[in-house]
C-alpha positions as CSV (number, residue, x, y, z in Angstrom):
1,X,6.8,19.7,43.9
2,X,3.6,18.0,42.7
3,X,4.3,14.3,42.5
4,X,1.9,13.8,39.6
5,X,4.1,16.2,37.6
6,X,7.2,14.0,37.9
7,X,6.2,11.3,35.4
8,X,5.1,14.0,33.0
9,X,8.5,15.7,33.2
10,X,10.3,12.3,32.7
11,X,8.2,11.6,29.6
12,X,8.9,15.1,28.3
13,X,12.6,14.7,28.8
14,X,12.6,11.4,26.9
15,X,10.8,13.1,24.0
16,X,13.1,16.1,23.9
17,X,16.4,14.3,24.4
18,X,16.5,12.6,21.0
19,X,16.0,15.9,19.3
20,X,18.8,17.5,21.3
21,X,21.1,14.6,20.5
22,X,20.2,14.8,16.8
23,X,21.0,18.5,16.5
24,X,24.2,19.0,14.5
25,X,24.7,15.4,13.6
26,X,25.1,15.2,9.8
27,X,22.5,13.2,8.0
28,X,23.3,11.6,4.6
29,X,19.6,11.5,3.8
30,X,18.9,15.2,4.5
31,X,22.2,16.5,3.0
32,X,22.6,17.4,-0.6
33,X,25.4,15.7,-2.6
34,X,26.2,15.5,-6.3
35,X,25.3,12.5,-8.4
36,X,28.9,12.0,-9.5
37,X,32.4,13.2,-8.8
38,X,34.3,14.8,-11.7
39,X,37.4,16.8,-10.8
40,X,40.2,18.5,-12.8
41,X,43.8,19.1,-11.6
42,X,43.2,22.8,-12.6
43,X,40.5,23.0,-9.9
44,X,37.8,24.3,-12.2
45,X,35.5,21.4,-11.9
46,X,34.0,22.1,-8.4
47,X,32.3,19.7,-6.0
48,X,29.7,21.1,-3.7
49,X,27.8,19.6,-0.8
50,X,25.3,20.9,1.7
51,X,25.3,19.3,5.1
52,X,22.1,19.1,7.1
53,X,21.4,17.3,10.4
54,X,18.7,14.8,11.3
55,X,16.3,17.7,11.9
56,X,17.1,19.1,8.4
57,X,19.0,22.1,9.8
58,X,22.3,23.1,8.2
59,X,25.4,22.0,10.0
60,X,27.4,25.1,10.4
61,X,31.2,24.7,10.2
62,X,30.9,21.0,9.5
63,X,34.3,19.4,8.7
64,X,33.8,17.9,5.3
65,X,36.5,15.5,4.1
66,X,36.9,13.9,0.6
67,X,39.2,10.9,0.9
68,X,40.8,8.9,-1.9
69,X,42.4,6.3,0.4
70,X,40.4,3.4,-1.2
71,X,41.7,4.3,-4.7
72,X,44.2,1.4,-4.8
73,X,44.7,1.6,-8.5
74,X,47.2,4.4,-8.0
75,X,45.6,6.6,-10.7
76,X,44.6,9.4,-8.4
77,X,46.7,12.5,-8.2
78,X,46.1,15.1,-5.4
79,X,47.9,18.3,-6.4
80,X,50.3,19.6,-3.8
81,X,48.9,22.2,-1.3
82,X,49.0,25.8,-2.4
83,X,48.6,28.9,-0.1
84,X,45.4,30.0,-1.9
85,X,43.7,26.6,-1.8
86,X,40.6,27.0,0.4
87,X,40.9,23.4,1.6
88,X,43.6,21.5,3.4
89,X,45.5,18.6,1.8
90,X,46.5,15.5,3.7
91,X,48.9,13.9,1.4
92,X,49.4,10.9,3.6
93,X,45.8,9.6,3.3
94,X,45.3,11.2,0.7
95,X,42.3,13.5,1.4
96,X,41.2,17.1,1.3
97,X,39.1,19.0,3.9
98,X,37.0,22.1,4.1
99,X,34.5,23.6,6.6
100,X,30.9,24.3,5.7
101,X,29.6,27.9,5.8
102,X,26.5,29.2,7.6
103,X,24.2,27.4,5.3
104,X,26.0,24.1,5.7
105,X,27.4,24.4,2.1
106,X,31.0,23.8,1.1
107,X,32.4,24.0,-2.4
108,X,35.7,22.3,-3.2
109,X,37.6,23.7,-6.2
110,X,39.5,20.5,-5.8
111,X,42.8,20.2,-7.8
112,X,42.6,16.5,-8.3
113,X,43.5,14.3,-11.3
114,X,43.2,10.7,-12.1
115,X,40.4,8.1,-12.0
116,X,39.0,5.5,-9.7
117,X,36.2,2.9,-9.7
118,X,32.9,3.1,-7.8
119,X,33.5,3.4,-4.1
120,X,37.0,4.8,-4.7
121,X,36.3,8.3,-3.2
122,X,34.2,8.9,-0.1
123,X,32.7,12.0,1.5
124,X,32.6,12.4,5.3
125,X,31.0,15.2,7.4
126,X,32.2,15.4,11.0
127,X,33.3,11.8,10.7
128,X,29.9,10.6,9.4
129,X,30.0,8.7,6.1
130,X,27.9,10.6,3.5
131,X,28.5,8.9,0.2
132,X,31.1,7.1,-2.0
133,X,31.9,7.8,-5.6
134,X,33.8,6.8,-8.6
135,X,36.3,9.5,-9.7
136,X,36.2,11.0,-13.2
137,X,38.8,13.4,-14.4
138,X,40.1,14.7,-17.8
139,X,43.5,13.6,-16.4
140,X,42.7,10.0,-17.3
141,X,46.1,8.6,-16.4
142,X,46.6,10.4,-13.1
143,X,49.8,12.2,-13.8
144,X,48.5,15.6,-12.7
145,X,47.8,17.0,-16.2
146,X,45.1,16.6,-18.9
147,X,47.0,17.0,-22.1
148,X,46.3,16.2,-25.7
149,X,48.9,15.4,-28.5
150,X,51.8,14.7,-26.1
151,X,49.9,12.5,-23.6
152,X,47.5,9.5,-23.6
153,X,44.5,11.1,-22.0
154,X,42.5,11.5,-25.2
155,X,43.1,7.9,-26.1
156,X,42.1,6.6,-22.7
157,X,38.9,8.7,-22.8
158,X,38.1,7.7,-26.4
159,X,38.2,4.0,-25.4
160,X,35.4,4.6,-22.9
161,X,33.0,6.2,-25.4
162,X,29.8,4.1,-25.6
163,X,30.5,2.3,-22.3
164,X,29.0,3.0,-18.9
165,X,32.4,3.6,-17.3
166,X,31.8,6.2,-14.5
167,X,35.4,7.4,-14.7
168,X,34.5,9.3,-17.9
169,X,31.0,10.3,-16.8
170,X,31.5,14.1,-16.7
171,X,27.9,15.2,-17.0
172,X,26.7,12.8,-14.2
173,X,24.1,11.2,-16.5
174,X,24.8,7.7,-15.2
175,X,24.4,6.5,-18.7
176,X,26.9,5.7,-21.5
177,X,29.8,8.0,-22.1
178,X,28.8,10.1,-25.0
179,X,29.3,13.3,-26.9
180,X,28.2,15.4,-24.0
181,X,31.0,13.9,-21.9
182,X,33.4,14.5,-24.7
183,X,32.6,18.2,-24.9
184,X,33.4,18.5,-21.2
185,X,36.5,16.4,-21.5
186,X,37.8,18.6,-24.4
187,X,37.1,21.8,-22.5
188,X,39.6,20.7,-19.8
189,X,42.4,19.6,-22.0
190,X,45.7,21.5,-21.3
191,X,44.8,21.7,-17.6
192,X,47.3,20.7,-14.9
193,X,48.1,21.3,-11.3
194,X,50.3,24.3,-12.1
195,X,48.0,25.8,-14.7
196,X,47.9,25.4,-18.5
197,X,50.2,22.7,-19.7
198,X,49.9,23.0,-23.5
199,X,48.8,26.3,-25.0
200,X,48.2,24.5,-28.3
201,X,46.4,21.3,-27.4
202,X,44.7,20.9,-30.8
203,X,47.6,22.0,-33.0
204,X,49.7,19.8,-35.2
205,X,52.9,18.2,-33.9
206,X,54.9,20.8,-35.9
207,X,53.2,23.6,-34.1
208,X,53.7,22.0,-30.7
209,X,57.4,21.5,-31.4
210,X,57.7,25.1,-32.4
211,X,55.9,26.1,-29.2
212,X,58.3,24.3,-26.9
213,X,61.5,25.3,-28.6
C-alpha cells in the first residue's frame, strides 16, 4: 500500500465518521414540532411531529414519547389505554408513545385531559429531548371530561379570557386568550375519555335533567 495514501485515508475517515454517527440521531433543530400542545380527552385534537436527524433526514421508526411526569399540579388526566389507541400508555410515568412512519412523522390522537404550566409536558425522540410545552385542554379541571352546565370547565376557561395563560391557548397564537380560543373550546365541550358526555351541553338545566332521567 502506498504510504502517502495512509494520511489521506485517515483524514477521510475523520471527515466521514461524524456524518455516520449523526445519521439517525434526532435533531430538535431539524425536526418539526407544533407551537403549542392542546389535547382533548376525546382524542380529536391531534399532536403531530416530524423527526429528522442532524443531516435533515427523516428518522424512520423513531420512538416518540410525550411525557407528563413534570405536571405536578395533578390536573393532567391520561385516559386509560384502549385496544384501538395507536399509541401505548404508560400510566406509571405518565406518558404515551408512538413510532414514526417512513417520513419521520407521527400523529398522536392523544386522549388527554387537564392542564399544566410551561414545561409541564415534554417530547422525546429516541431518548433525545425535543421540546417542552404547557398543556391546554377543554377539560380544564383534569377529570377526563370537558362538560358544560354540570361541570366547572366553562368557568375555568372564562377566567382565562384576556390573559396570556397558555393552558387555554388552543389556537397556538401565543397571545391573549380570545374569541378564537373560545370557539375551539366550545367545539370540544361534551367530550370525554369514553365519548360524548352530555348530549345537550348548551341546553337548560331542565332539559339536562330530563335527558338524564
